[in-house]
C-alpha positions in Angstrom: 0.1 -0.2 0.1 1.1 3.6 -0.7 2.0 5.9 1.8 1.8 9.1 -0.6 -0.3 11.5 -0.8 -1.2 14.6 -2.0 -1.7 18.4 -1.1 -5.1 19.7 -0.3 -5.1 23.4 -1.0 -7.8 25.1 -1.0 -9.2 28.3 -4.0 -10.0 31.4 -3.0 -11.4 32.8 -5.4 -14.9 31.7 -5.0 -15.8 34.3 -8.1 -13.5 31.6 -10.4 -16.7 29.0 -10.1 -19.5 31.4 -9.7 -19.2 34.9 -11.0 -22.9 35.8 -9.5 -24.2 34.6 -6.8 -28.1 35.4 -7.9 -27.1 33.9 -11.9 -24.9 30.8 -11.3 -24.5 30.0 -7.5 -27.8 29.8 -6.3 -29.2 28.2 -8.6 -26.3 25.5 -7.9 -26.6 25.6 -4.6 -30.4 24.9 -5.6 -30.1 21.3 -6.7 -31.2 18.7 -5.0 -27.4 17.2 -5.2 -25.9 20.4 -3.8 -28.5 21.0 -1.4 -27.7 18.1 0.5 -24.1 19.1 1.1 -25.8 21.5 3.1 -28.1 19.5 4.5 -25.9 17.1 5.9 -23.3 20.2 7.3 -26.8 21.3 9.0 -28.3 18.6 10.5 -31.1 19.2 8.7 -33.3 17.7 5.9 -33.9 20.6 3.5 -36.1 20.9 0.6 -36.4 23.8 -1.9 -39.3 25.5 -2.7 -38.8 28.8 -4.8 -34.8 30.4 -5.6 -35.7 33.9 -5.2 -38.7 34.0 -3.9 -40.5 37.5 -3.1 -40.0 39.2 -0.1 -42.4 42.3 -0.9 -40.3 44.0 -3.3 -37.1 41.9 -2.5 -36.2 39.3 -3.3 -34.5 36.1 -0.8 -32.2 33.6 -2.4 -33.7 30.5 -1.8 -37.2 30.0 -0.3 -37.2 25.9 1.2 -38.5 24.0 4.4 -37.9 21.5 6.2 -38.7 17.9 4.6 -41.8 17.0 5.7 -42.2 19.5 8.8 -44.0 22.8 8.9 -40.9 24.3 9.2 -39.6 27.9 6.9 -36.5 28.0 5.8 -34.6 30.7 4.6 -31.3 31.3 2.9 -29.1 34.0 1.8 -26.0 34.0 -0.1 -22.9 35.6 -0.5 -20.1 34.8 -2.3 -18.1 37.4 -0.3 -17.5 38.8 3.3 -20.5 39.1 5.8 -21.8 43.1 6.1 -24.2 45.0 7.4 -26.2 46.0 4.9 -26.7 41.5 4.1 -27.4 40.9 7.5 -30.0 43.1 7.5 -31.8 41.5 4.2 -31.6 38.6 6.2 -33.6 39.5 8.7 -35.8 41.6 6.4 -36.3 38.0 4.6 -37.0 36.3 7.9 -39.7 38.3 8.9 -41.8 38.4 5.5 -41.7 34.5 5.3 -42.2 33.9 8.9 -39.5 31.7 8.5 -38.2 29.5 11.4 -35.0 28.9 10.1 -32.2 31.3 8.7 -29.1 30.2 6.6 -26.6 32.6 5.9 -24.1 31.2 3.6 -20.6 33.5 3.0 -17.2 33.7 2.0 -15.7 34.7 5.4 -17.8 35.6 8.4 -16.8 38.8 9.9 -15.8 37.8 13.4 -18.6 40.9 14.4 -21.8 39.3 12.3 -20.1 35.8 13.7 -21.3 37.7 17.2 -24.9 39.3 15.7 -25.6 35.5 14.8 -24.6 34.1 18.3 -26.8 36.8 20.1 -29.3 36.3 17.7 -29.5 33.0 18.8 -29.5 33.3 22.3 -32.4 36.0 22.6 -35.0 35.0 19.6 -38.0 32.9 20.5 -37.3 29.1 20.5 -38.8 27.9 17.2 -35.9 30.2 15.5 -32.7 29.0 14.8 -29.4 31.2 12.4 -27.1 29.2 10.4 -23.7 30.5 9.6 -21.7 29.4 6.9 -18.6 29.3 5.4 -18.7 27.6 1.5 -15.1 26.3 0.9 -13.7 24.7 -1.8 -10.3 22.1 -1.7 -9.3 19.9 -4.1 -5.5 17.5 -3.7 -3.1 18.4 -6.6 -5.3 17.7 -10.6 -8.5 16.7 -8.8 -11.9 17.6 -9.3 -12.8 20.6 -7.0 -14.7 20.2 -4.0 -17.1 21.8 -1.9 -17.3 22.5 1.7 -19.7 24.2 4.1 -18.3 25.0 7.1 -20.9 25.6 9.9 -19.6 28.8 11.9 -22.3 30.2 14.3 -25.9 27.4 15.2 -28.7 27.6 17.0 -28.2 25.9 20.9 -31.7 24.1 20.8 -31.2 22.2 24.3 -29.9 26.2 25.4 -33.5 27.1 24.6 -35.0 24.7 25.6 -34.2 24.9 29.2 -34.6 28.4 28.9 -37.6 27.9 28.5 -40.0 27.7 30.8 -43.4 25.8 28.9 -40.8 23.1 28.2 -42.4 19.7 29.5 -40.8 16.9 31.4 -41.7 15.2 27.8 -39.9 17.3 25.6 -36.4 17.3 29.0 -36.9 13.4 28.4 -36.8 13.2 25.2 -34.2 15.0 24.6 -32.4 13.1 26.6 -33.2 10.2 25.4 -31.6 11.3 22.0 -28.6 12.2 23.4 -28.3 8.5 24.5 -29.0 7.1 21.4 -26.7 9.4 19.6 -23.6 8.6 22.6 -24.8 4.8 22.0 -25.6 4.3 17.9 -22.0 5.7 17.3 -20.2 3.4 19.0 -21.8 0.6 16.7 -18.8 -0.5 13.9 -22.1 -1.2 11.7 -24.0 1.5 12.0 -21.1 4.2 11.3 -20.7 1.9 7.8 -23.8 3.1 7.1 -23.0 6.3 6.9 -25.9 7.4 9.1 -25.3 11.1 10.7 -24.8 11.9 13.9 -28.7 14.1 14.6 -28.3 16.9 16.8 -30.7 15.9 20.0 -34.3 17.6 19.6 -37.2 17.6 21.9 -38.9 16.5 19.0 -40.7 13.3 19.2 -38.4 11.5 16.3 -35.3 11.2 14.8 -35.0 11.5 10.2 -31.6 9.5 9.2 -30.7 9.9 5.3 -31.0 6.6 3.3 -29.3 8.3 0.2 -32.5 8.6 -1.7 -33.9 11.2 -3.2 -37.6 12.2 -1.0 -37.0 8.5 1.5 -35.9 8.7 4.4 -36.2 6.3 8.0 -37.8 8.6 10.6 -37.6 6.6 14.4 -40.3 7.9 16.5 -40.5 8.0 20.5 -43.8 7.6 21.5 -44.9 8.3 24.5 -48.0 8.1 25.4 -48.6 4.1 24.1 -44.8 3.3 25.7 -43.8 2.1 22.0 -41.1 2.9 19.3 -42.2 3.3 15.1 -40.0 3.1 13.1 -40.7 3.8 9.8 -39.9 4.3 5.7 -41.5 7.6 4.7 -41.3 8.0 0.7 -42.1 11.6 0.3 -44.6 12.6 -2.8 -43.9 9.5 -4.5 -47.1 7.0 -5.9 -44.9 5.2 -8.1 -42.3 4.7 -5.8 -44.7 3.0 -3.0 -46.1 0.9 -5.2 -43.4 -0.9 -6.6 -42.4 -1.7 -3.0 -45.9 -2.6 -2.2 -44.9 -5.2 -4.8 -41.9 -6.9 -3.6 -43.8 -7.1 -0.1 -43.4 -10.2 0.8 -39.4 -10.5 -0.2 -39.2 -6.9 1.6 -40.1 -8.5 5.2 -39.0 -12.1 4.6 -35.6 -11.0 3.8 -35.6 -7.6 7.2 -37.5 -10.9 9.4 -40.4 -7.9 10.1 -43.8 -7.5 9.2 -44.9 -3.8 8.3 -47.9 -1.9 8.4 -48.0 -0.3 4.6 -49.8 3.0 4.7 -50.0 4.8 1.1 -51.8 8.2 2.8 -54.7 9.8 1.2 -55.7 14.1 1.6 -57.9 12.6 4.5 -54.3 11.5 6.4 -52.3 14.1 5.8 -53.1 17.4 4.1 -50.7 17.2 1.6 -51.4 13.7 0.7 -48.1 13.1 -0.5 -46.5 10.8 2.3 -46.5 7.4 1.9 -45.5 5.1 5.4 -44.0 1.9 5.8 -44.0 1.1 9.6 -43.0 -1.4 12.4 -43.7 -0.7 16.1 -42.6 -2.3 19.2 -43.5 -2.0 22.9 -41.1 0.0 25.4 -40.4 1.5 28.8 -39.0 4.5 28.3 -38.8 5.5 31.9 -36.9 2.5 32.9 -33.2 3.5 32.1 -31.7 0.9 32.2 -33.9 -0.3 29.2 -32.9 2.4 26.9 -30.3 0.4 25.6 -31.7 -2.6 24.5 -33.7 -0.5 23.1 -31.3 1.4 21.2 -29.7 -2.5 20.0 -33.5 -2.3 18.3 -33.3 0.5 16.7 -29.8 0.1 15.2 -30.7 -3.3 14.0 -34.2 -2.1 12.4 -33.1 0.8 10.8 -29.6 -0.6 9.2 -32.1 -4.1 7.9 -34.0 -1.2 6.2 -31.8 0.8 4.6 -29.6 -1.8 3.2 -32.6 -3.7 2.1 -35.5 -0.7 0.5 -32.6 0.3 -0.8 -31.5 -2.5 -2.8 -35.3 -2.4 -4.4 -35.8 0.7 -4.8 
């Protein structure tokens, strides 16, 4: 085996690749394979809704949503160092779009603007989050260039939750459970091989895992009202794919070793009528922390089997 390595080089002039933010960079970022790079960096599943979306007399670069939730996202791009003008635009656009998640992508984050974003995260409502990201381009000698998003500031969701007087005991327990799950799961070699990304723990009842396929994900639910874990393959806006999989239902269930509940959701079940679910459920004792590792083992084993099997049939 050769021990020779190439030299990693950062390309500092972003405009060698994107001459113009609006006509070059924004269309590039809006493509699925590129927005997924940003999604992975910040730990959110992003679905692009519109480019150059209207906000009064102005336009926000990208208007998006967190995949399959109601949280709205705005993304403002700046192929130069941060400035007060763009910070003001960011807040104006966030207000006009009633955004929950605000993402500012820049070439360089100045110290005063890092501090401003940190201040906003510490002093805004718990449902609002600001991300400040630098975009970098690297290559090794004569290789193709590679893009990397580096998160400079992000919301501290737990800090906001513990400060909020309305935080319930259930929400605190959800956060503790997901935190413990992350710590346990990423010690599992097979789990890491499947390249599941570590998700920021939150008070939400679910955790979303990407499987590398557009409009599909695995979602793990803490259903505390009936003490059960539900794991589902969610298929968003692709009835054809659901029908393809259900034709292979017997083979899929035999390979995974479980019987699933196959749900092609109707408009009555979901307001947009676009999401189908394939679900497995297990009864557990959430309040017994001594049994959490046993529950985590079942989750890990199940999501690995689901990813391997479903992606093969897809």
